[in-house]
C-alpha positions in Angstrom: 129.2 98.0 56.5 127.2 98.4 59.7 125.2 101.3 58.4 124.1 99.3 55.4 122.6 96.7 57.6 120.5 99.3 59.6 117.0 99.8 58.3 114.7 102.7 58.6 112.4 100.7 60.7 115.3 100.0 63.2 116.1 103.6 63.5 112.4 104.4 64.1 112.2 101.7 66.8 115.4 103.2 68.4 113.9 106.5 68.4 110.7 105.1 69.9 112.6 103.4 72.7 115.1 106.2 73.5 112.5 109.0 73.6 110.1 106.8 75.7 112.9 106.1 78.3 113.8 109.9 78.3 110.3 111.3 78.5 108.6 108.7 80.6 111.6 107.9 82.8 110.8 111.2 84.3 107.4 110.0 85.4 108.8 107.0 87.1 111.5 109.0 88.7 109.5 111.9 90.0 107.8 110.4 93.0 111.4 109.3 94.2 112.7 112.7 93.8 109.7 114.4 95.4 110.1 112.2 98.4 113.8 112.8 98.7 113.3 116.7 98.4 110.8 116.5 101.0 113.0 114.6 103.4 116.2 116.3 102.7 115.1 120.0 102.6 111.4 121.2 102.5 112.5 124.4 101.3 113.5 122.8 97.9 110.0 121.5 97.2 108.7 124.6 95.3 111.7 124.3 92.9 111.0 120.6 92.4 107.3 121.5 91.5 108.6 124.1 89.1 111.0 121.7 87.6 108.1 119.2 87.1 106.0 121.8 85.3 109.0 122.4 83.0 109.5 118.7 82.4 105.8 118.2 81.4 106.1 121.1 78.8 109.5 120.5 77.4 110.3 116.8 77.8 107.1 114.7 78.5 104.4 116.1 76.2 106.8 116.7 73.2 108.3 113.1 73.9 104.7 111.7 73.9 104.3 113.1 70.4 107.5 111.5 69.1 106.7 108.1 70.8 103.3 108.0 69.4 104.3 109.0 65.8 107.1 106.5 65.9 104.6 103.8 67.3 102.2 104.7 64.6 104.9 104.1 62.0 106.0 100.8 63.4 102.4 99.4 64.0 101.7 100.3 60.2 105.1 99.1 59.0 104.7 95.9 60.7 101.0 95.3 60.3 100.5 95.1 64.2 97.4 97.3 64.6 95.4 94.3 65.8 97.9 93.5 68.5 96.7 94.3 72.0 100.1 95.9 73.1 99.6 98.5 70.2 96.1 99.4 71.2 97.1 99.5 74.9 100.0 101.8 74.0 97.9 104.2 72.2 95.3 104.3 74.9 98.1 104.7 77.6 99.5 107.7 75.5 96.1 109.3 75.4 95.6 109.0 79.1 99.1 110.2 79.9 98.8 113.1 77.5 95.5 114.3 78.9 96.5 114.0 82.4 99.8 115.8 81.8 98.3 118.6 79.8 95.0 119.0 81.7 96.1 118.4 85.2 99.8 117.8 86.1 101.4 120.8 84.5 98.8 123.2 85.9 98.8 121.5 89.3 102.6 121.5 89.5 102.5 125.3 89.2 99.8 125.6 91.9 101.8 123.2 94.2 104.9 125.4 93.7 103.0 128.5 94.8 101.2 126.9 97.8 104.4 125.2 99.0 106.4 128.6 98.6 103.6 130.3 100.6 103.9 127.7 103.5 107.8 128.2 103.4 107.4 132.0 103.6 104.9 131.7 106.5 107.5 129.5 108.4 110.0 132.3 108.1 113.2 130.8 109.4 111.5 128.1 111.4 110.2 124.7 110.7 108.0 124.4 107.5 104.7 122.8 108.0 102.5 122.2 105.1 99.0 123.6 105.0 96.0 121.4 104.7 95.3 122.9 101.2 98.8 121.9 100.1 98.7 118.4 101.6 95.4 117.8 99.9 96.4 119.1 96.5 99.7 117.2 96.8 97.9 114.0 97.5 95.8 114.3 94.4 98.8 115.1 92.4 100.8 112.1 93.9 98.0 109.9 92.9 97.9 111.2 89.4 101.6 110.7 89.0 101.6 107.2 90.4 98.8 106.4 87.8 101.0 107.7 85.1 104.2 106.0 86.2 102.1 102.8 86.6 100.9 103.1 82.9 104.4 103.5 81.8 105.6 100.6 83.5 102.8 98.3 82.4 103.1 99.6 78.8 106.9 99.0 78.7 106.2 95.5 80.0 103.5 94.9 77.3 105.8 96.2 74.6 108.5 93.9 75.5 106.5 90.6 76.0 104.1 91.4 73.0 
């Protein structure tokens, strides 16, 4: 009885929402995880950067493809191409995809290498980040914050339409 009442459009909407939460939730959670790793154990930071790189390749970018495909279907099915939230969503997806693919994934690998080098240089002593790492991390943090902000604003616009 319940399955008969569910439409294909509702299934696509559910996929759109669930994949957006899974893929883009990582963008919102990452700054918190990075701060915690830094505070609790600096020696764990290279692993976190490697995990961020893997998330970009296996969760965020593929998730972006599913979210955009489902969004295109929904906008077409419901004739909403003229609505601002649809245009904003496509623009945000383009920006997130471009930043993730062109900067974040590559930078995460570089940050893992630089932070590991600083840890190795510290030996068993206190880890001090190099100026190079601090500068690169600052740029990466700004880009991650921008992407997280885009996700939050986009989610808000999708809900309030």
